[in-house]
Structure formats: structure tokens, C-alpha cells
C-alpha positions, -999 to 999 in steps of 0.1 A, spaced: 906 170 33 876 151 23 843 168 20 822 162 49 786 151 42 761 179 48 740 176 78 703 175 72 686 204 88 650 204 99 627 228 83 605 250 103 567 244 100 563 277 82 586 265 54 568 233 46 533 223 36 513 211 65 484 189 53 450 193 69 444 169 97 426 137 87 393 133 104 358 146 106 349 182 107 342 195 142 338 232 135 304 244 125 300 247 87 266 261 75 269 242 41 276 209 59 248 216 83 224 222 54 235 189 38 230 171 71 195 184 75 186 177 38 197 140 44 175 139 75 146 152 56 152 125 30 147 98 56 183 89 67 189 84 104 213 107 123 235 76 131 238 67 95 247 102 84 273 105 112 289 73 100 294 88 66 330 100 59 331 138 58 301 143 80 304 153 117 305 127 144 275 122 167 291 142 195 297 171 170 261 169 159 249 174 195 274 202 200 260 219 169 225 215 182 234 231 215 255 260 202 238 269 170 201 278 172 198 281 134 210 245 130 186 233 157 157 250 140 167 235 106 171 201 121 136 204 137 121 213 103 140 184 86 127 160 113 91 171 107 95 166 70 110 132 77 79 123 98 56 133 70 75 112 46 74 83 70 36 86 73 34 86 35 56 55 34 32 36 56 4 41 31 27 31 2 38 -1 20 3 -10 30 -11 -4 -5 17 -22 -23 7 -58 -30 37 -66 -51 51 -100 -40 21 -108 -18 13 -138 -40 37 -164 -53 31 -189 -81 30 -225 -69 57 -248 -83 35 -279 -81 24 -290 -116 -4 -310 -102 -18 -281 -82 -11 -249 -103 -21 -215 -91 -10 -189 -66 -5 -189 -28 0 -161 -3 36 -151 4 33 -150 42 69 -138 47 64 -108 25 31 -99 41 45 -103 76 75 -81 67 52 -54 53 31 -55 84 63 -51 105 74 -22 84 41 -4 88 38 -11 125 74 1 132 67 33 113 34 38 131 50 32 165 78 57 157 54 83 145 33 79 177 63 84 199 81 112 179 49 132 172 22 120 197 0 151 192 -3 144 155 0 106 152 -6 93 187 -35 70 196 -49 95 222 -50 126 200 -76 144 223 -56 137 254 -30 163 245 -55 192 240 -59 217 268 -91 210 288 -119 235 283 -126 259 311 -157 252 331 -176 281 346 -198 274 376 -221 299 391 -224 295 429 -257 301 446 -247 305 483 -283 302 495 -288 269 477 -256 256 492 -267 267 527 -301 250 523 -284 217 512 -260 218 541 -289 224 565 -308 195 551 -278 172 554 -272 183 590 -309 177 599 -308 143 582 -276 133 601 -292 145 634 -323 124 629 -302 93 624 -286 98 658 -303 93 692 -320 124 705 -302 121 738 -268 123 721 -277 155 703 -290 171 736 -258 160 755 -236 176 728 -255 209 730 -251 211 768 -213 207 767 
């Protein structure tokens, strides 16, 4: 008899190496959360960080914020650092005059001329950062800084006799403006 070919048997999962699933982490990892917050503090947006391979997706980020108060606190601190950096950037952009002037290519009229594109772009960059700062931290960077402070308490002393005198004067003045007959008729009723 000829030898029969051996049947291939399937191995159980326990017998073979099962690779880790490919994808982004969804379980909370303190080291990954710290890296996430560090990148936020450096100025990266949450969307950009979440698009990076190996970082959590946006939905995972919000889940972490909801379920882990230490991550939420670290993120809030990183966001405040990011806002401070953004405020510093506005000054740097406004003070940086590099490329504001261009050399003219006209040999008959040598010299420099203003680079309107660069100046407009710098203005846009500063205005965008100012707007974001005013919306994300209105108490600190908003236009109406005093509006967000609690109003001072006003204490008023009430003199009941002075109020009674004023009311009496007002009633007498009103009565004099009416006809005398109307006042008498109203009193009889």
C-alpha cells in the first residue's frame, strides 16, 4: 500500500504565536498620555497628534479625557502652556521683519520695495493667534478683560423716613396736577 499523505492539522491558538493587533492603542497608557500632553504643550493640535501612527484616535482621546482625571488635568496644563507659547509667538511674528522688504529687479530703478504678501501673511498669522487666544482664554486674553470679573458688592443704607417724605411729596405733586373735584370724588367712594 502506498503511503497516504498526512493530513494537515490546525494548531490551536495557544500553540502558535498570535501577533498583536494592528491599529492604534485604545487602552489608557500613562506614558503615551504624557507624550500626548507634551506634544500639545509644544504647540501641536490634537487632530495632528491623533493622525500620527501609534497615537490614540480622536475618539480614544475623548474617552481618556472622560475616564481619567489625571489625563484631563495634564491636558489642561499642557493647553495652558500651549496658549502661553502662542502668545509669545504673536510677538515673535510681529517683531520679525525678515522678508518684509524685497530687492527690486529693475536696473533702472534699484532699491527695495515692501513685500506685501509676506506682511499680509504675518498679519494673518498674528490675528489668527490673537483670535484663538481670546476664545480659548477670554479672561486672560479677551478684549473685555474687566467684564469677566465679579461685580463689587454695593451697600446701600436705607433711611425709611427720607423715603416716606419723598413718597409724600410725589403724591402731593400728583394730586395738585389733577382737578380738585376728582380727588374729592375718589375720597368719598
